[in-house]
C-alpha positions, 0 to 999 in steps of 0.5 A: 189901262193908260192913266190918261185913258185910252185914244181910239179914232176910226174912219169911214169914206164911202164912193159911189163905185160908178157901177149903181153901188158904193165903194169904202176906200178907207175903212180905219179903225184903232182900239176898241173901236172896230169896224165891219163891213156888211152884206151891201142892199141895193146901192147902199154900202153897210158898216158895222161899228164894234167894240172891240172892249168895254168903254168908254171909260173915265178919260178915254176919247173916241172918235167916229168920222165918216165922209158919204162923197158925191151919189154915194149911199152909207147906213152905219149901225152898231153891233150892241150897244154902247155903256159909259161905264166909270174907269181908273182914270180920272176925267170924263170920257168923250165921244165925237161923231164927226159926218159929212154927206155931199151933194146926191149922197145918203147917210143912215146913222143908226146905233145902238143905244148909248147907256150911261152906267152908274159912276160913268161921265161921259161928254157926247158931240155929234156935228153934221155937215150936209150939202144942199142935196144931201140925205140923212137919218140920224138916230140917238138913243140914250139910257140913264143906268142899267137895270136897278141903278141910277145913272151916270152924268152924260152930256150930249150934243148934236149941231147939224148944218145943211148947206152951211145953216144951222138946222140944229143945236141942241145939248142934254145933259143928265145924272148927277152934276147936271143943272136942275130940272133934267129929270122934271116935268119939262125934259125927261119926266120921270123916264129913263130913255130919251132919243131923237131922229133926224131925217133931212130930204130935200123935198121938206124944203118945198113941203114942211112937215107939220108939227104933232104928237106921235102917240104917248112920249114922242113928237116931231117938229119941222127945223128951219131947212129942209129937216125934220126932228123927232125927240121921245121919251120912254121907260125904258130903250124897248119902249123908245126903239118902238117910237123912233121907229114909227116915226121914221116909217112916218117921215119916209113915207111923207 
């Protein structure tokens, strides 16, 4: 591998096709990132992000950009978990996600979990720009270490703006070298899996989602603006997914 690490960019543009569906005029990827269109569901186009090789490794820099234009609907998932691994190149790996959703458009961003393997060092940044009437369902899941191993260092920052106003700007750092307390009772409380789900819907502006516990290990809080955030911790990825799926069903039925 190149000592500077691998650079890879994937780009998606979703556009209303004028016939009740969504076209994908841009679906570009290179290197370890591969994009595949899958069978559509009604007006929604569906894309799968496929990792063509292991990574990100130390020194790698992956970027995914998606733009959903006015009236379009897009769902993006991934074929398997992303595993952050130590690499031959020195320095942290970076994984940047940039999402832009226009008025009357909808994006479901539902990748599989990110696993922080022992010895890895990964910084993930996700930035979402939404128009005033855009809709979003975004899920993030992080698992600290594979079975029987300690985690690597993982820093994750999620920023969401609606009509130019920040509704969420949150950062979490875990693993070796992270600020003290990340595994304490105020953060992960010894759990190995942590996740969040943010749902943005225009109707939440008129009727705010009430703050409440969602069973053991999960809670939902309203955000400033038409949005709600679910945060969950669990002993493993399976339990975490169950908590977030239950929360998603509850919020979408609101």
